[in-house]
mmCIF file of the N, C-alpha and C atoms, coordinates in Angstrom:
data_MODEL
# 
_entry.id   MODEL 
# 
loop_
_atom_site.group_PDB 
_atom_site.id 
_atom_site.type_symbol 
_atom_site.label_atom_id 
_atom_site.label_alt_id 
_atom_site.label_comp_id 
_atom_site.label_asym_id 
_atom_site.label_entity_id 
_atom_site.label_seq_id 
_atom_site.pdbx_PDB_ins_code 
_atom_site.Cartn_x 
_atom_site.Cartn_y 
_atom_site.Cartn_z 
_atom_site.occupancy 
_atom_site.B_iso_or_equiv 
_atom_site.pdbx_formal_charge 
_atom_site.auth_seq_id 
_atom_site.auth_comp_id 
_atom_site.auth_asym_id 
_atom_site.auth_atom_id 
_atom_site.pdbx_PDB_model_num 
ATOM 1   N N  . MET A 1 1  ? -12.208 -10.007 -3.785 1.00 0.00 ? 1  MET A N  1 
ATOM 2   C CA . MET A 1 1  ? -12.724 -10.376 -2.612 1.00 0.00 ? 1  MET A CA 1 
ATOM 3   C C  . MET A 1 1  ? -14.055 -10.027 -2.111 1.00 0.00 ? 1  MET A C  1 
ATOM 4   N N  . PRO A 1 2  ? -14.824 -10.544 -2.017 1.00 0.00 ? 2  PRO A N  1 
ATOM 5   C CA . PRO A 1 2  ? -16.118 -10.492 -1.600 1.00 0.00 ? 2  PRO A CA 1 
ATOM 6   C C  . PRO A 1 2  ? -16.514 -9.377  -0.783 1.00 0.00 ? 2  PRO A C  1 
ATOM 7   N N  . HIS A 1 3  ? -17.779 -8.465  -0.640 1.00 0.00 ? 3  HIS A N  1 
ATOM 8   C CA . HIS A 1 3  ? -17.796 -7.418  0.244  1.00 0.00 ? 3  HIS A CA 1 
ATOM 9   C C  . HIS A 1 3  ? -17.643 -7.573  1.615  1.00 0.00 ? 3  HIS A C  1 
ATOM 10  N N  . ASN A 1 4  ? -18.469 -8.687  1.955  1.00 0.00 ? 4  ASN A N  1 
ATOM 11  C CA . ASN A 1 4  ? -18.599 -9.457  3.224  1.00 0.00 ? 4  ASN A CA 1 
ATOM 12  C C  . ASN A 1 4  ? -17.362 -9.786  3.860  1.00 0.00 ? 4  ASN A C  1 
ATOM 13  N N  . ALA A 1 5  ? -16.256 -10.540 3.038  1.00 0.00 ? 5  ALA A N  1 
ATOM 14  C CA . ALA A 1 5  ? -14.887 -10.742 3.596  1.00 0.00 ? 5  ALA A CA 1 
ATOM 15  C C  . ALA A 1 5  ? -14.313 -9.453  3.760  1.00 0.00 ? 5  ALA A C  1 
ATOM 16  N N  . HIS A 1 6  ? -14.268 -8.218  2.697  1.00 0.00 ? 6  HIS A N  1 
ATOM 17  C CA . HIS A 1 6  ? -13.788 -7.186  3.062  1.00 0.00 ? 6  HIS A CA 1 
ATOM 18  C C  . HIS A 1 6  ? -14.410 -6.542  4.409  1.00 0.00 ? 6  HIS A C  1 
ATOM 19  N N  . THR A 1 7  ? -15.400 -6.486  4.608  1.00 0.00 ? 7  THR A N  1 
ATOM 20  C CA . THR A 1 7  ? -16.079 -5.902  5.878  1.00 0.00 ? 7  THR A CA 1 
ATOM 21  C C  . THR A 1 7  ? -15.521 -6.653  6.943  1.00 0.00 ? 7  THR A C  1 
ATOM 22  N N  . ALA A 1 8  ? -15.573 -7.980  6.968  1.00 0.00 ? 8  ALA A N  1 
ATOM 23  C CA . ALA A 1 8  ? -14.888 -8.485  8.203  1.00 0.00 ? 8  ALA A CA 1 
ATOM 24  C C  . ALA A 1 8  ? -13.622 -8.447  8.390  1.00 0.00 ? 8  ALA A C  1 
ATOM 25  N N  . LEU A 1 9  ? -12.848 -8.415  6.967  1.00 0.00 ? 9  LEU A N  1 
ATOM 26  C CA . LEU A 1 9  ? -11.242 -7.815  7.383  1.00 0.00 ? 9  LEU A CA 1 
ATOM 27  C C  . LEU A 1 9  ? -11.240 -6.916  8.148  1.00 0.00 ? 9  LEU A C  1 
ATOM 28  N N  . VAL A 1 10 ? -12.015 -5.780  8.014  1.00 0.00 ? 10 VAL A N  1 
ATOM 29  C CA . VAL A 1 10 ? -11.471 -4.461  8.173  1.00 0.00 ? 10 VAL A CA 1 
ATOM 30  C C  . VAL A 1 10 ? -11.978 -4.395  9.883  1.00 0.00 ? 10 VAL A C  1 
ATOM 31  N N  . GLN A 1 11 ? -12.906 -5.167  10.236 1.00 0.00 ? 11 GLN A N  1 
ATOM 32  C CA . GLN A 1 11 ? -13.240 -5.145  11.439 1.00 0.00 ? 11 GLN A CA 1 
ATOM 33  C C  . GLN A 1 11 ? -12.439 -5.915  12.577 1.00 0.00 ? 11 GLN A C  1 
ATOM 34  N N  . THR A 1 12 ? -11.481 -6.798  12.211 1.00 0.00 ? 12 THR A N  1 
ATOM 35  C CA . THR A 1 12 ? -10.571 -7.435  13.076 1.00 0.00 ? 12 THR A CA 1 
ATOM 36  C C  . THR A 1 12 ? -9.780  -6.203  13.875 1.00 0.00 ? 12 THR A C  1 
ATOM 37  N N  . THR A 1 13 ? -9.323  -6.990  14.999 1.00 0.00 ? 13 THR A N  1 
ATOM 38  C CA . THR A 1 13 ? -8.594  -6.577  15.827 1.00 0.00 ? 13 THR A CA 1 
ATOM 39  C C  . THR A 1 13 ? -7.033  -5.911  15.099 1.00 0.00 ? 13 THR A C  1 
ATOM 40  N N  . ALA A 1 14 ? -6.357  -7.006  14.435 1.00 0.00 ? 14 ALA A N  1 
ATOM 41  C CA . ALA A 1 14 ? -5.354  -7.175  13.541 1.00 0.00 ? 14 ALA A CA 1 
ATOM 42  C C  . ALA A 1 14 ? -5.452  -5.779  12.854 1.00 0.00 ? 14 ALA A C  1 
ATOM 43  N N  . TYR A 1 15 ? -6.032  -5.685  12.203 1.00 0.00 ? 15 TYR A N  1 
ATOM 44  C CA . TYR A 1 15 ? -6.422  -4.646  11.155 1.00 0.00 ? 15 TYR A CA 1 
ATOM 45  C C  . TYR A 1 15 ? -6.873  -3.192  11.703 1.00 0.00 ? 15 TYR A C  1 
ATOM 46  N N  . GLN A 1 16 ? -7.593  -3.126  12.805 1.00 0.00 ? 16 GLN A N  1 
ATOM 47  C CA . GLN A 1 16 ? -7.410  -1.839  13.684 1.00 0.00 ? 16 GLN A CA 1 
ATOM 48  C C  . GLN A 1 16 ? -6.137  -1.221  14.211 1.00 0.00 ? 16 GLN A C  1 
ATOM 49  N N  . ALA A 1 17 ? -5.130  -1.907  14.566 1.00 0.00 ? 17 ALA A N  1 
ATOM 50  C CA . ALA A 1 17 ? -4.213  -2.037  15.194 1.00 0.00 ? 17 ALA A CA 1 
ATOM 51  C C  . ALA A 1 17 ? -3.149  -1.652  13.945 1.00 0.00 ? 17 ALA A C  1 
ATOM 52  N N  . LEU A 1 18 ? -3.351  -2.091  12.850 1.00 0.00 ? 18 LEU A N  1 
ATOM 53  C CA . LEU A 1 18 ? -2.400  -1.573  11.804 1.00 0.00 ? 18 LEU A CA 1 
ATOM 54  C C  . LEU A 1 18 ? -3.165  -0.126  11.332 1.00 0.00 ? 18 LEU A C  1 
ATOM 55  N N  . LEU A 1 19 ? -4.298  -0.023  11.594 1.00 0.00 ? 19 LEU A N  1 
ATOM 56  C CA . LEU A 1 19 ? -4.606  1.531   11.101 1.00 0.00 ? 19 LEU A CA 1 
ATOM 57  C C  . LEU A 1 19 ? -4.139  2.366   12.273 1.00 0.00 ? 19 LEU A C  1 
ATOM 58  N N  . SER A 1 20 ? -3.885  2.050   13.388 1.00 0.00 ? 20 SER A N  1 
ATOM 59  C CA . SER A 1 20 ? -3.520  2.970   14.168 1.00 0.00 ? 20 SER A CA 1 
ATOM 60  C C  . SER A 1 20 ? -2.308  3.166   14.256 1.00 0.00 ? 20 SER A C  1 
ATOM 61  N N  . HIS A 1 21 ? -1.290  1.839   13.888 1.00 0.00 ? 21 HIS A N  1 
ATOM 62  C CA . HIS A 1 21 ? 0.235   2.146   13.452 1.00 0.00 ? 21 HIS A CA 1 
ATOM 63  C C  . HIS A 1 21 ? 0.437   3.158   12.499 1.00 0.00 ? 21 HIS A C  1 
ATOM 64  N N  . HIS A 1 22 ? -0.327  2.892   11.493 1.00 0.00 ? 22 HIS A N  1 
ATOM 65  C CA . HIS A 1 22 ? -0.376  3.813   10.371 1.00 0.00 ? 22 HIS A CA 1 
ATOM 66  C C  . HIS A 1 22 ? -0.273  5.195   10.810 1.00 0.00 ? 22 HIS A C  1 
ATOM 67  N N  . THR A 1 23 ? -1.234  5.607   11.449 1.00 0.00 ? 23 THR A N  1 
ATOM 68  C CA . THR A 1 23 ? -1.601  6.802   11.908 1.00 0.00 ? 23 THR A CA 1 
ATOM 69  C C  . THR A 1 23 ? -0.757  7.842   12.358 1.00 0.00 ? 23 THR A C  1 
ATOM 70  N N  . ASP A 1 24 ? 0.242   6.888   13.395 1.00 0.00 ? 24 ASP A N  1 
ATOM 71  C CA . ASP A 1 24 ? 1.155   7.339   13.977 1.00 0.00 ? 24 ASP A CA 1 
ATOM 72  C C  . ASP A 1 24 ? 2.524   7.478   13.249 1.00 0.00 ? 24 ASP A C  1 
ATOM 73  N N  . ALA A 1 25 ? 2.453   6.236   11.905 1.00 0.00 ? 25 ALA A N  1 
ATOM 74  C CA . ALA A 1 25 ? 3.576   6.339   11.471 1.00 0.00 ? 25 ALA A CA 1 
ATOM 75  C C  . ALA A 1 25 ? 3.665   7.751   10.303 1.00 0.00 ? 25 ALA A C  1 
ATOM 76  N N  . THR A 1 26 ? 2.490   8.275   9.992  1.00 0.00 ? 26 THR A N  1 
ATOM 77  C CA . THR A 1 26 ? 2.311   9.506   9.114  1.00 0.00 ? 26 THR A CA 1 
ATOM 78  C C  . THR A 1 26 ? 2.930   10.633  9.765  1.00 0.00 ? 26 THR A C  1 
ATOM 79  N N  . ARG A 1 27 ? 3.158   10.578  10.878 1.00 0.00 ? 27 ARG A N  1 
ATOM 80  C CA . ARG A 1 27 ? 3.866   11.749  12.036 1.00 0.00 ? 27 ARG A CA 1 
ATOM 81  C C  . ARG A 1 27 ? 5.404   11.555  11.970 1.00 0.00 ? 27 ARG A C  1 
ATOM 82  N N  . TRP A 1 28 ? 6.024   10.251  11.574 1.00 0.00 ? 28 TRP A N  1 
ATOM 83  C CA . TRP A 1 28 ? 7.583   9.906   11.893 1.00 0.00 ? 28 TRP A CA 1 
ATOM 84  C C  . TRP A 1 28 ? 8.237   10.730  10.861 1.00 0.00 ? 28 TRP A C  1 
ATOM 85  N N  . HIS A 1 29 ? 9.501   11.183  11.189 1.00 0.00 ? 29 HIS A N  1 
ATOM 86  C CA . HIS A 1 29 ? 10.440  11.799  10.284 1.00 0.00 ? 29 HIS A CA 1 
ATOM 87  C C  . HIS A 1 29 ? 11.585  10.968  9.941  1.00 0.00 ? 29 HIS A C  1 
ATOM 88  N N  . MET A 1 30 ? 11.939  10.912  8.694  1.00 0.00 ? 30 MET A N  1 
ATOM 89  C CA . MET A 1 30 ? 12.905  10.222  8.589  1.00 0.00 ? 30 MET A CA 1 
ATOM 90  C C  . MET A 1 30 ? 14.330  10.585  9.304  1.00 0.00 ? 30 MET A C  1 
ATOM 91  N N  . ARG A 1 31 ? 14.648  11.631  9.603  1.00 0.00 ? 31 ARG A N  1 
ATOM 92  C CA . ARG A 1 31 ? 15.675  11.967  10.398 1.00 0.00 ? 31 ARG A CA 1 
ATOM 93  C C  . ARG A 1 31 ? 15.886  11.497  11.677 1.00 0.00 ? 31 ARG A C  1 
ATOM 94  N N  . ASP A 1 32 ? 14.312  11.339  12.156 1.00 0.00 ? 32 ASP A N  1 
ATOM 95  C CA . ASP A 1 32 ? 14.372  11.020  13.556 1.00 0.00 ? 32 ASP A CA 1 
ATOM 96  C C  . ASP A 1 32 ? 14.624  9.723   13.801 1.00 0.00 ? 32 ASP A C  1 
ATOM 97  N N  . LEU A 1 33 ? 14.026  8.729   12.558 1.00 0.00 ? 33 LEU A N  1 
ATOM 98  C CA . LEU A 1 33 ? 14.026  7.326   12.742 1.00 0.00 ? 33 LEU A CA 1 
ATOM 99  C C  . LEU A 1 33 ? 15.693  7.071   12.892 1.00 0.00 ? 33 LEU A C  1 
ATOM 100 N N  . PHE A 1 34 ? 16.222  7.622   11.825 1.00 0.00 ? 34 PHE A N  1 
ATOM 101 C CA . PHE A 1 34 ? 17.731  7.262   11.958 1.00 0.00 ? 34 PHE A CA 1 
ATOM 102 C C  . PHE A 1 34 ? 18.874  7.568   12.706 1.00 0.00 ? 34 PHE A C  1 
ATOM 103 N N  . ALA A 1 35 ? 18.388  8.905   13.405 1.00 0.00 ? 35 ALA A N  1 
ATOM 104 C CA . ALA A 1 35 ? 18.658  9.447   14.731 1.00 0.00 ? 35 ALA A CA 1 
ATOM 105 C C  . ALA A 1 35 ? 18.661  8.383   15.963 1.00 0.00 ? 35 ALA A C  1 
ATOM 106 N N  . ALA A 1 36 ? 17.657  7.638   15.885 1.00 0.00 ? 36 ALA A N  1 
ATOM 107 C CA . ALA A 1 36 ? 16.983  6.621   16.790 1.00 0.00 ? 36 ALA A CA 1 
ATOM 108 C C  . ALA A 1 36 ? 17.909  5.437   16.548 1.00 0.00 ? 36 ALA A C  1 
ATOM 109 N N  . ASP A 1 37 ? 18.128  5.042   15.778 1.00 0.00 ? 37 ASP A N  1 
ATOM 110 C CA . ASP A 1 37 ? 18.740  4.141   15.216 1.00 0.00 ? 37 ASP A CA 1 
ATOM 111 C C  . ASP A 1 37 ? 20.028  4.292   14.294 1.00 0.00 ? 37 ASP A C  1 
ATOM 112 N N  . PRO A 1 38 ? 21.089  4.418   14.590 1.00 0.00 ? 38 PRO A N  1 
ATOM 113 C CA . PRO A 1 38 ? 22.133  4.798   13.865 1.00 0.00 ? 38 PRO A CA 1 
ATOM 114 C C  . PRO A 1 38 ? 22.401  3.472   13.046 1.00 0.00 ? 38 PRO A C  1 
ATOM 115 N N  . GLU A 1 39 ? 22.485  2.138   13.599 1.00 0.00 ? 39 GLU A N  1 
ATOM 116 C CA . GLU A 1 39 ? 22.268  1.016   12.573 1.00 0.00 ? 39 GLU A CA 1 
ATOM 117 C C  . GLU A 1 39 ? 21.177  0.964   11.527 1.00 0.00 ? 39 GLU A C  1 
ATOM 118 N N  . ARG A 1 40 ? 20.408  1.847   11.584 1.00 0.00 ? 40 ARG A N  1 
ATOM 119 C CA . ARG A 1 40 ? 19.016  1.880   11.012 1.00 0.00 ? 40 ARG A CA 1 
ATOM 120 C C  . ARG A 1 40 ? 19.424  1.033   9.589  1.00 0.00 ? 40 ARG A C  1 
ATOM 121 N N  . PHE A 1 41 ? 20.095  1.501   8.616  1.00 0.00 ? 41 PHE A N  1 
ATOM 122 C CA . PHE A 1 41 ? 20.506  0.932   7.251  1.00 0.00 ? 41 PHE A CA 1 
ATOM 123 C C  . PHE A 1 41 ? 21.297  -0.708  7.369  1.00 0.00 ? 41 PHE A C  1 
ATOM 124 N N  . ASN A 1 42 ? 21.841  -0.692  8.398  1.00 0.00 ? 42 ASN A N  1 
ATOM 125 C CA . ASN A 1 42 ? 22.315  -2.055  8.283  1.00 0.00 ? 42 ASN A CA 1 
ATOM 126 C C  . ASN A 1 42 ? 21.206  -3.140  8.754  1.00 0.00 ? 42 ASN A C  1 
ATOM 127 N N  . ASN A 1 43 ? 20.340  -2.511  9.627  1.00 0.00 ? 43 ASN A N  1 
ATOM 128 C CA . ASN A 1 43 ? 19.493  -3.368  10.265 1.00 0.00 ? 43 ASN A CA 1 
ATOM 129 C C  . ASN A 1 43 ? 18.269  -3.144  9.530  1.00 0.00 ? 43 ASN A C  1 
ATOM 130 N N  . MET A 1 44 ? 17.988  -2.679  8.665  1.00 0.00 ? 44 MET A N  1 
ATOM 131 C CA . MET A 1 44 ? 16.688  -3.007  7.550  1.00 0.00 ? 44 MET A CA 1 
ATOM 132 C C  . MET A 1 44 ? 16.844  -2.875  6.117  1.00 0.00 ? 44 MET A C  1 
ATOM 133 N N  . SER A 1 45 ? 17.856  -3.343  5.950  1.00 0.00 ? 45 SER A N  1 
ATOM 134 C CA . SER A 1 45 ? 18.416  -3.628  4.465  1.00 0.00 ? 45 SER A CA 1 
ATOM 135 C C  . SER A 1 45 ? 19.067  -5.491  4.278  1.00 0.00 ? 45 SER A C  1 
ATOM 136 N N  . LEU A 1 46 ? 19.118  -5.693  3.264  1.00 0.00 ? 46 LEU A N  1 
ATOM 137 C CA . LEU A 1 46 ? 19.397  -6.967  2.991  1.00 0.00 ? 46 LEU A CA 1 
ATOM 138 C C  . LEU A 1 46 ? 19.701  -7.128  1.607  1.00 0.00 ? 46 LEU A C  1 
ATOM 139 N N  . THR A 1 47 ? 20.601  -7.974  1.147  1.00 0.00 ? 47 THR A N  1 
ATOM 140 C CA . THR A 1 47 ? 21.046  -8.658  0.045  1.00 0.00 ? 47 THR A CA 1 
ATOM 141 C C  . THR A 1 47 ? 21.031  -10.041 -0.151 1.00 0.00 ? 47 THR A C  1 
ATOM 142 N N  . ALA A 1 48 ? 20.206  -10.408 -1.040 1.00 0.00 ? 48 ALA A N  1 
ATOM 143 C CA . ALA A 1 48 ? 20.289  -11.899 -1.500 1.00 0.00 ? 48 ALA A CA 1 
ATOM 144 C C  . ALA A 1 48 ? 19.967  -11.927 -2.965 1.00 0.00 ? 48 ALA A C  1 
ATOM 145 N N  . ALA A 1 49 ? 20.566  -12.862 -3.333 1.00 0.00 ? 49 ALA A N  1 
ATOM 146 C CA . ALA A 1 49 ? 20.396  -13.365 -4.944 1.00 0.00 ? 49 ALA A CA 1 
ATOM 147 C C  . ALA A 1 49 ? 20.756  -12.254 -5.880 1.00 0.00 ? 49 ALA A C  1 
ATOM 148 N N  . GLY A 1 50 ? 21.916  -11.565 -5.806 1.00 0.00 ? 50 GLY A N  1 
ATOM 149 C CA . GLY A 1 50 ? 22.390  -10.109 -6.076 1.00 0.00 ? 50 GLY A CA 1 
ATOM 150 C C  . GLY A 1 50 ? 21.717  -8.766  -5.981 1.00 0.00 ? 50 GLY A C  1 
ATOM 151 N N  . LEU A 1 51 ? 20.610  -9.095  -5.659 1.00 0.00 ? 51 LEU A N  1 
ATOM 152 C CA . LEU A 1 51 ? 19.581  -8.093  -5.196 1.00 0.00 ? 51 LEU A CA 1 
ATOM 153 C C  . LEU A 1 51 ? 19.679  -7.425  -3.838 1.00 0.00 ? 51 LEU A C  1 
ATOM 154 N N  . MET A 1 52 ? 19.554  -6.217  -3.857 1.00 0.00 ? 52 MET A N  1 
ATOM 155 C CA . MET A 1 52 ? 19.816  -5.408  -2.391 1.00 0.00 ? 52 MET A CA 1 
ATOM 156 C C  . MET A 1 52 ? 18.393  -4.691  -2.231 1.00 0.00 ? 52 MET A C  1 
ATOM 157 N N  . LEU A 1 53 ? 17.533  -5.121  -0.838 1.00 0.00 ? 53 LEU A N  1 
ATOM 158 C CA . LEU A 1 53 ? 16.285  -4.475  -0.634 1.00 0.00 ? 53 LEU A CA 1 
ATOM 159 C C  . LEU A 1 53 ? 17.113  -3.484  0.795  1.00 0.00 ? 53 LEU A C  1 
ATOM 160 N N  . ASP A 1 54 ? 16.629  -2.300  0.509  1.00 0.00 ? 54 ASP A N  1 
ATOM 161 C CA . ASP A 1 54 ? 16.919  -1.194  1.559  1.00 0.00 ? 54 ASP A CA 1 
ATOM 162 C C  . ASP A 1 54 ? 15.149  -0.483  2.057  1.00 0.00 ? 54 ASP A C  1 
ATOM 163 N N  . TYR A 1 55 ? 15.058  -1.000  2.821  1.00 0.00 ? 55 TYR A N  1 
ATOM 164 C CA . TYR A 1 55 ? 13.766  -0.251  3.434  1.00 0.00 ? 55 TYR A CA 1 
ATOM 165 C C  . TYR A 1 55 ? 13.954  0.560   4.681  1.00 0.00 ? 55 TYR A C  1 
ATOM 166 N N  . SER A 1 56 ? 15.141  0.902   4.862  1.00 0.00 ? 56 SER A N  1 
ATOM 167 C CA . SER A 1 56 ? 15.480  2.091   5.882  1.00 0.00 ? 56 SER A CA 1 
ATOM 168 C C  . SER A 1 56 ? 14.502  3.272   5.576  1.00 0.00 ? 56 SER A C  1 
ATOM 169 N N  . LYS A 1 57 ? 14.499  3.134   4.404  1.00 0.00 ? 57 LYS A N  1 
ATOM 170 C CA . LYS A 1 57 ? 14.291  4.607   4.172  1.00 0.00 ? 57 LYS A CA 1 
ATOM 171 C C  . LYS A 1 57 ? 12.778  4.815   4.070  1.00 0.00 ? 57 LYS A C  1 
ATOM 172 N N  . GLN A 1 58 ? 11.996  3.825   4.572  1.00 0.00 ? 58 GLN A N  1 
ATOM 173 C CA . GLN A 1 58 ? 10.664  3.991   4.512  1.00 0.00 ? 58 GLN A CA 1 
ATOM 174 C C  . GLN A 1 58 ? 10.230  4.041   6.317  1.00 0.00 ? 58 GLN A C  1 
ATOM 175 N N  . ARG A 1 59 ? 9.013   4.684   6.013  1.00 0.00 ? 59 ARG A N  1 
ATOM 176 C CA . ARG A 1 59 ? 8.211   4.835   7.413  1.00 0.00 ? 59 ARG A CA 1 
ATOM 177 C C  . ARG A 1 59 ? 7.975   3.534   8.073  1.00 0.00 ? 59 ARG A C  1 
ATOM 178 N N  . THR A 1 60 ? 8.913   2.877   8.650  1.00 0.00 ? 60 THR A N  1 
ATOM 179 C CA . THR A 1 60 ? 8.728   1.436   9.218  1.00 0.00 ? 60 THR A CA 1 
ATOM 180 C C  . THR A 1 60 ? 9.593   1.358   10.191 1.00 0.00 ? 60 THR A C  1 
ATOM 181 N N  . THR A 1 61 ? 9.061   0.839   11.444 1.00 0.00 ? 61 THR A N  1 
ATOM 182 C CA . THR A 1 61 ? 10.005  0.158   12.126 1.00 0.00 ? 61 THR A CA 1 
ATOM 183 C C  . THR A 1 61 ? 9.912   -1.124  12.519 1.00 0.00 ? 61 THR A C  1 
ATOM 184 N N  . LYS A 1 62 ? 10.797  -1.859  13.561 1.00 0.00 ? 62 LYS A N  1 
ATOM 185 C CA . LYS A 1 62 ? 10.829  -3.144  13.753 1.00 0.00 ? 62 LYS A CA 1 
ATOM 186 C C  . LYS A 1 62 ? 9.294   -3.776  14.147 1.00 0.00 ? 62 LYS A C  1 
ATOM 187 N N  . ALA A 1 63 ? 8.649   -2.546  15.010 1.00 0.00 ? 63 ALA A N  1 
ATOM 188 C CA . ALA A 1 63 ? 7.398   -3.208  15.145 1.00 0.00 ? 63 ALA A CA 1 
ATOM 189 C C  . ALA A 1 63 ? 6.422   -3.314  14.149 1.00 0.00 ? 63 ALA A C  1 
ATOM 190 N N  . THR A 1 64 ? 6.794   -2.305  13.148 1.00 0.00 ? 64 THR A N  1 
ATOM 191 C CA . THR A 1 64 ? 5.984   -1.994  11.938 1.00 0.00 ? 64 THR A CA 1 
ATOM 192 C C  . THR A 1 64 ? 5.883   -3.790  11.394 1.00 0.00 ? 64 THR A C  1 
ATOM 193 N N  . LEU A 1 65 ? 7.409   -4.120  11.264 1.00 0.00 ? 65 LEU A N  1 
ATOM 194 C CA . LEU A 1 65 ? 7.717   -5.425  10.409 1.00 0.00 ? 65 LEU A CA 1 
ATOM 195 C C  . LEU A 1 65 ? 6.725   -6.890  11.411 1.00 0.00 ? 65 LEU A C  1 
# 
């Protein structure tokens, strides 16, 4: 990626929002995320083509996605 394209990317509103969201996420604890959503595993995992993807154990929320 050319330097000027990178500079333009990090100055976007979307990128700034992502940075802010990341800052918030670093303070989240898994126990709190699971407590807030007892169906977290069911809501944040899927199976397809014989593979299972479980992203419930990541610092992510529906807002992140």
